[in-house]
C-alpha positions in Angstrom: 3.2 74.6 -52.9 5.6 77.4 -51.9 5.8 80.9 -53.7 8.8 83.2 -53.3 9.0 86.5 -55.2 6.6 85.3 -57.7 8.3 82.0 -58.1 6.5 78.8 -57.0 7.6 75.3 -56.2 5.7 72.3 -54.9 6.2 68.8 -53.7 4.0 66.0 -52.5 4.3 63.1 -50.0 2.0 60.1 -49.4 1.2 59.3 -45.8 0.2 55.7 -45.1 -1.6 55.1 -41.8 -0.9 51.7 -40.4 -3.3 50.4 -37.8 -2.1 49.6 -34.3 -2.2 45.8 -33.8 -4.9 44.6 -31.5 -3.5 42.5 -28.7 -5.7 40.7 -26.1 -4.2 38.2 -23.8 -7.6 37.7 -22.2 -8.5 37.7 -18.5 -6.2 36.8 -15.7 -5.8 33.1 -15.3 -6.0 31.1 -12.1 -4.2 27.7 -12.2 -4.2 24.7 -9.9 -1.0 23.3 -8.6 0.9 21.5 -11.3 -1.1 23.1 -14.1 0.0 25.8 -16.5 -1.6 28.9 -18.1 -1.4 29.6 -21.9 -1.6 32.9 -23.7 -1.8 33.7 -27.4 -0.9 37.0 -29.1 -1.2 35.5 -32.6 -1.4 38.3 -35.2 -0.7 38.1 -38.9 2.7 39.6 -39.9 3.6 40.4 -36.3 6.7 40.1 -34.2 6.5 39.4 -30.5 8.4 40.3 -27.4 7.2 38.7 -24.1 8.2 40.0 -20.7 10.8 37.2 -20.3 12.4 37.9 -23.7 10.8 35.1 -25.6 9.6 35.9 -29.1 7.0 33.3 -30.0 3.3 34.0 -30.7 2.2 32.0 -27.7 3.4 31.7 -24.1 2.8 29.1 -21.4 3.9 29.2 -17.7 3.2 27.3 -14.5 4.6 30.1 -12.4 2.3 32.8 -10.8 2.9 36.4 -11.7 2.4 39.0 -14.4 2.7 38.2 -18.1 3.0 40.8 -20.8 3.7 40.9 -24.6 4.5 43.7 -27.1 3.2 42.9 -30.6 4.7 44.9 -33.6 3.2 45.0 -37.1 4.7 47.3 -39.8 6.5 49.3 -37.1 3.4 49.8 -35.0 3.4 48.2 -31.5 0.8 47.4 -28.9 1.1 45.9 -25.5 -1.1 43.8 -23.3 -0.7 42.1 -19.9 -2.4 39.6 -17.6 -1.7 37.9 -14.3 -1.3 34.2 -13.5 -2.8 33.4 -10.1 -1.8 30.2 -8.2 -4.8 28.6 -6.5 -4.2 27.0 -3.1 -3.5 23.3 -3.2 -6.1 20.8 -1.9 -4.7 18.3 0.6 -5.6 14.7 0.5 -3.2 12.9 2.9 -4.6 9.7 4.5 -1.2 8.4 5.7 0.4 5.0 5.2 -1.5 1.7 5.0 -2.3 0.6 8.5 -3.1 -2.6 10.5 -5.5 -2.2 13.4 -6.2 -4.5 16.3 -9.6 -6.2 16.7 -12.2 -3.8 17.8 -10.1 -0.6 17.1 -11.3 2.3 14.9 -9.3 4.8 12.9 -10.2 8.4 12.1 -9.3 9.6 8.6 -9.5 13.4 8.6 -9.1 15.6 5.5 -10.7 18.9 6.9 -9.7 21.9 4.8 -11.5 25.3 4.7 -13.6 25.7 1.5 -13.1 22.2 0.3 -15.6 19.5 -0.7 -15.0 15.7 -0.3 -15.8 12.5 -2.0 -15.0 9.2 -0.2 -15.1 5.8 -1.8 -17.8 4.9 0.7 -20.1 7.6 -0.7 -19.6 10.0 2.2 -19.1 13.7 1.5 -18.0 14.5 5.1 -14.5 15.9 5.8 -13.6 12.9 7.9 -14.4 9.2 8.1 -14.3 6.7 10.9 -13.0 3.3 9.8 -14.1 0.2 11.7 -13.7 -2.5 9.0 -10.9 -3.7 6.8 -10.7 -2.4 3.3 -9.4 0.2 0.9 -10.5 3.8 1.4 -10.1 6.4 -1.3 -10.7 10.2 -1.1 -10.9 13.1 -3.6 -10.7 16.6 -2.2 -11.9 19.5 -4.4 -10.8 23.1 -3.6 -11.7 25.9 -6.1 -11.9 23.4 -8.9 -8.5 21.9 -8.0 -8.5 18.2 -6.9 -6.2 15.9 -5.0 -6.7 12.2 -4.3 -5.3 9.6 -1.9 -6.1 6.1 -0.7 -5.3 4.0 2.3 -5.6 0.2 3.0 -6.7 -0.7 6.5 -6.2 -4.3 7.7 -7.3 -5.8 11.0 -5.3 -8.4 13.0 -7.1 -10.8 15.2 -5.2 -12.8 17.9 -7.2 -15.9 16.9 -5.4 -15.8 13.5 -2.3 -17.1 15.4 -2.8 -20.9 15.6 0.0 -23.4 15.9 -2.5 -26.2 15.6 -3.2 -29.1 18.0 -0.7 -30.8 20.2 1.4 -33.4 18.4 2.4 -37.0 19.2 5.4 -38.1 17.1 7.4 -41.2 16.6 11.1 -41.2 17.6 13.2 -39.5 15.0 10.3 -37.5 13.5 10.4 -33.7 13.2 7.6 -31.2 12.8 7.6 -27.6 11.4 5.7 -25.1 13.4 4.7 -22.0 11.4 2.5 -19.0 12.1 1.8 -17.9 8.5 1.8 -14.3 9.8 4.0 -11.3 8.7 5.2 -9.6 11.8 7.8 -9.7 14.5 8.2 -13.2 16.0 9.8 -14.5 19.2 9.8 -18.3 19.9 10.4 -20.1 23.1 13.6 -21.4 21.4 14.8 -17.8 20.8 14.2 -17.9 17.1 12.8 -14.8 15.4 11.7 -16.7 12.2 8.0 -17.2 11.1 8.6 -21.0 11.5 10.8 -23.4 13.4 11.5 -27.1 13.0 11.1 -29.2 16.2 12.9 -32.5 16.9 12.4 -32.9 20.6 9.5 -33.0 23.0 8.2 -30.1 25.0 6.0 -27.1 25.0 6.7 -24.5 22.3 5.2 -21.0 22.3 5.5 -18.1 19.9 4.6 -14.4 20.4 3.8 -12.3 17.4 3.5 -8.6 17.0 1.7 -7.0 14.1 1.7 -3.2 14.2 0.5 -2.5 17.8 -1.2 -5.9 18.1 0.1 -8.9 20.0 -0.8 -12.6 20.0 0.6 -15.8 21.6 0.0 -19.5 21.2 1.5 -22.7 22.6 1.7 -26.3 21.3 2.9 -29.4 23.1 5.1 -31.9 21.2 5.5 -35.4 22.7 7.2 -38.6 21.4 5.9 -42.1 21.7 8.4 -44.2 23.8 9.4 -47.3 22.0 11.0 -50.2 23.8 12.5 -53.0 21.7 10.7 -56.3 22.6 12.8 -59.2 23.8 11.1 -62.6 23.2 14.1 -64.5 24.4 15.9 -67.3 22.5 14.3 -69.5 19.9 12.2 -72.4 21.4 11.4 -75.9 20.4 8.1 -77.3 21.7 6.3 -80.6 21.6 3.0 -80.8 19.8 0.3 -79.8 22.2 2.6 -77.6 24.4 1.8 -73.9 25.0 4.2 -71.0 25.4 3.6 -67.5 26.8 5.7 -64.8 25.0 6.0 -61.5 26.9 7.0 -58.2 25.3 8.4 -56.7 28.5 7.6 -53.0 28.7 5.2 -53.2 25.8 2.7 -55.1 27.9 1.5 -52.2 29.9 1.4 -49.9 26.9 -0.5 -52.4 24.8 -3.0 -53.1 27.5 -3.5 -49.4 28.2 -4.0 -48.5 24.6 -6.2 -51.5 23.9 -4.2 -52.3 20.8 -5.6 -55.2 18.7 -3.3 -56.6 16.1 -4.3 -60.3 16.2 -1.4 -60.9 18.7 -1.3 -59.4 22.1 2.2 -59.1 23.6 1.1 -60.1 27.0 -1.0 -63.1 26.0 0.4 -66.4 25.0 0.2 -68.1 21.7 -2.5 -70.6 21.3 -1.9 -74.4 21.0 0.6 -75.0 18.3 
C-alpha cells in the first residue's frame, strides 16, 4: 500500500516458488572396451540439454570423457555431470593354429600386469607350455574386463608318411601312390601333388614338409616279366608215345617260384 498526501493506493502480486529440479547422473562410470555407459536424468515435465546437444531424458556413450546435462522444469534449471572412464583392454592373443614336430613344445604366454587367467586346462598361470596336441582356450580378466582366445596345436610325426610296401605288378598295371598328408610335396618324378600314378618300375620317393617338419619315404615298384610260351606246332602221336613240351623262358621262372598248377612247363606230359 502507498500513501501520498493522504491518498492511498495498493496492489498485490502472488509469488510462486518453483523448486529447482533434482538432477543426479550418479557416479563416474568405468567401461570395458566395447561397452557403453548409460545415464538417466528422467524428471517429470522436464526438458533436457546434454553436453553434445542431444535432448532426450537418457544418454549412452562408449567414448571416454565428461558427460553433462541441464534439466529444466517450469523455467528452473539444474545441471549435473559425470565422467566416463575407459578401462585398459585385457589381451588374449595366442596366435594362429600351429603344427609342431614330434617332441617339440610351445610356450603360450599371456602375461599382463594386474590380470588373472583361466586356461581350459584348469591352470591359472599367465603362461602355458604345450606338449600334446589339442585345443587350448584362455580367458584373461583385467579390472572386470575379459578377453578370450583359443588355439589348436597339432603334431606331425615323420612315421605318418608311409607309401606302403614295395609293389610287384603285372605288365600294364598302374598304381597310385598317395601320402594322405596336407603339406608341401616333392616327388622323385618332380610332381608336387599329394599323389602320383605310376606305370613303370623303379624306386619312387616323396618328401613332405608340414610347418617346420620334414618326412621322406621310398617305395619300389617292379613288374613281373612275362614271356609268351612257344610250344611249337601241333603234334600227332601214336598211342603209348610221350612228348616233352617246354615253355622256354618260363622254365626257370616256374622252377624258381615252385609254381604248381597241375602242369609244369618244364616237365613232359604223361603217357597219352
